[in-house]
ROTIPA-598722 format. One record per residue (C-alpha): x, y, z; residue number from 1. Coordinates in steps of 0.5 Angstrom, whole numbers, plus 2048, in hexadecimal, padded with zeros to 3 digits. Each point is the difference from the previous one (the first is absolute). Example, Ala and Ser with C-alpha at 12.3 -4.5 7.8 and 13.67 -1.06 7.14 Angstrom:
BEGIN
px  py  pz  resi
819  7F7  810  1;
802  807  7FE  2;
END
This chain:
BEGIN
px  py  pz  resi
820  9FD  810  1;
806  800  805  2;
801  808  7FF  3;
7F9  801  802  4;
801  7FC  807  5;
807  803  801  6;
800  807  7FF  7;
807  801  7FE  8;
802  7FE  7F9  9;
807  800  802  10;
7FE  7FB  806  11;
7FD  7FB  7FB  12;
806  800  7FC  13;
805  7FF  806  14;
7FB  7FB  803  15;
800  7FC  7F9  16;
808  800  7FF  17;
801  7FE  807  18;
7FA  7FA  800  19;
803  7FE  7FA  20;
807  7FF  803  21;
7FF  7FE  807  22;
807  7FD  800  23;
803  807  7FE  24;
803  806  803  25;
800  807  7FC  26;
803  807  802  27;
7FD  806  7FE  28;
802  802  7F9  29;
7FF  7F9  7FE  30;
7F9  800  802  31;
7FF  807  7FD  32;
802  7FD  7F9  33;
7FC  7FA  801  34;
7FA  804  801  35;
801  805  7FC  36;
7FF  806  805  37;
804  806  803  38;
804  7FE  806  39;
7FD  804  805  40;
7F9  7FD  7FF  41;
803  7F9  800  42;
804  802  807  43;
7F9  803  803  44;
7FD  7F9  7FE  45;
806  7FC  803  46;
7FF  804  806  47;
7F9  7FE  801  48;
801  7F9  7FE  49;
805  7FF  805  50;
7FC  804  806  51;
7FB  7FB  7FF  52;
805  7FA  800  53;
7FF  7FE  7F9  54;
807  801  7FE  55;
806  7FF  804  56;
806  805  7FF  57;
807  7FF  801  58;
807  804  7FE  59;
805  7FC  7FC  60;
806  805  7FF  61;
7FD  807  7FE  62;
7FA  7FD  7FD  63;
7F9  7FE  804  64;
7FD  7FA  7FD  65;
7F8  7FE  801  66;
7FD  7F9  800  67;
7FA  7FD  802  68;
7FF  7FE  807  69;
7FD  7F9  7FF  70;
7FD  800  807  71;
7FC  806  7FE  72;
7F9  7FE  803  73;
7FC  802  7F9  74;
805  7FD  7FB  75;
7FC  7FA  7FE  76;
7FA  805  7FF  77;
804  805  7FC  78;
803  7FA  7FC  79;
7F9  7FD  7FE  80;
7FE  807  7FE  81;
806  801  7FC  82;
800  7F9  7FD  83;
7F9  801  7FE  84;
801  806  7FC  85;
807  7FE  7FC  86;
802  7FB  7FC  87;
7FE  7F9  800  88;
7FB  801  806  89;
7FD  806  7FC  90;
7FF  7FB  7FA  91;
7FD  7FA  803  92;
7FB  805  803  93;
7FE  803  7FA  94;
800  7FA  7FC  95;
7FC  7FC  805  96;
7FA  7FF  7FC  97;
804  7FE  7FA  98;
804  7FB  804  99;
7FA  7FC  802  100;
7FD  7FE  807  101;
806  802  805  102;
7FE  7FF  807  103;
807  802  803  104;
806  803  7FD  105;
806  802  805  106;
807  802  7FF  107;
805  7FD  805  108;
805  802  804  109;
805  7FE  7FB  110;
7FD  805  7FB  111;
7FF  806  804  112;
807  7FF  804  113;
804  7FE  7F9  114;
802  7F9  803  115;
801  7FA  7FC  116;
7FB  7FB  802  117;
802  7FA  804  118;
7FF  7F9  7FC  119;
7F8  800  803  120;
7FF  808  7FF  121;
7FD  804  7FB  122;
800  807  7FE  123;
7F8  800  7FF  124;
7FA  7FB  800  125;
7FA  801  7FD  126;
7FA  7FB  802  127;
7FA  7FF  7FC  128;
7FF  7FF  7F8  129;
804  804  7FC  130;
802  801  7F9  131;
807  7FE  800  132;
802  803  7F9  133;
7FE  807  803  134;
803  7FF  806  135;
807  7FD  7FD  136;
800  807  7FC  137;
7FF  804  806  138;
806  7FC  804  139;
804  801  7FA  140;
7FF  807  800  141;
802  801  807  142;
806  7FB  7FF  143;
803  805  7FB  144;
7FE  806  804  145;
804  7FD  806  146;
805  7FC  7FD  147;
7FF  7FA  803  148;
7FC  7FA  800  149;
7F9  7FF  804  150;
7FF  7FA  803  151;
7F8  7FF  801  152;
7FB  7FB  801  153;
7F8  800  7FD  154;
7FC  7FB  804  155;
7F8  7FE  800  156;
7FC  802  806  157;
7FE  7F9  801  158;
808  7FE  800  159;
802  806  805  160;
7FA  7FE  805  161;
802  7F8  800  162;
808  802  800  163;
7FE  805  806  164;
7FC  7FA  804  165;
806  7FB  7FF  166;
805  806  803  167;
804  7FF  7F9  168;
807  803  801  169;
800  804  7FA  170;
7F9  803  802  171;
802  801  807  172;
806  804  7FE  173;
7FC  804  7FB  174;
7FB  802  806  175;
806  802  804  176;
804  804  7FA  177;
7FA  804  7FE  178;
801  807  800  179;
7FC  804  7FB  180;
7F9  7FE  7FF  181;
7FE  803  7F9  182;
7F9  7FC  7FF  183;
7FC  7FC  805  184;
7FF  801  808  185;
806  7FE  804  186;
7FC  7FD  806  187;
7FD  7FB  7FB  188;
806  7FE  7FD  189;
803  7FF  806  190;
7FA  7FC  803  191;
END
């Protein structure tokens, strides 16, 4: 679907590389190898992405490095698009009916920005009535793919509403840490 939205396959591959690795910078040959595309096509797309201020370009020695500008205005929307199409997000959306009645499924900043959650933080949260065995299978697959543990929580809609009304510390942090909505409406989640 992303290739239909974004005309260039090379651009989709480059966006995918950078959005999965927000904390890394790459030089042109690394990018060319990572996306398995010839270097001139990569350079063209890097110039376009730098021109719109998605990427920042810096010189170190005789190499030019590129990295995502975290202040890019459309970054949250791009992250949402890509995380709904890859890995764990894609699997949750695809298995939504099998998982049960999900009111909300979210990825937090910890998951998206590859940070270790603090003691009250989680990588992902699901609100609703969920088949925990199937969810655990999806979590295990993603943990293996990422090579790290995923902290997650599942909470019923009723408990979520009660804890929100009590201004529970965990729920308040979840509301502020949320980054990508996989399922459900953000306004209903936050209100």
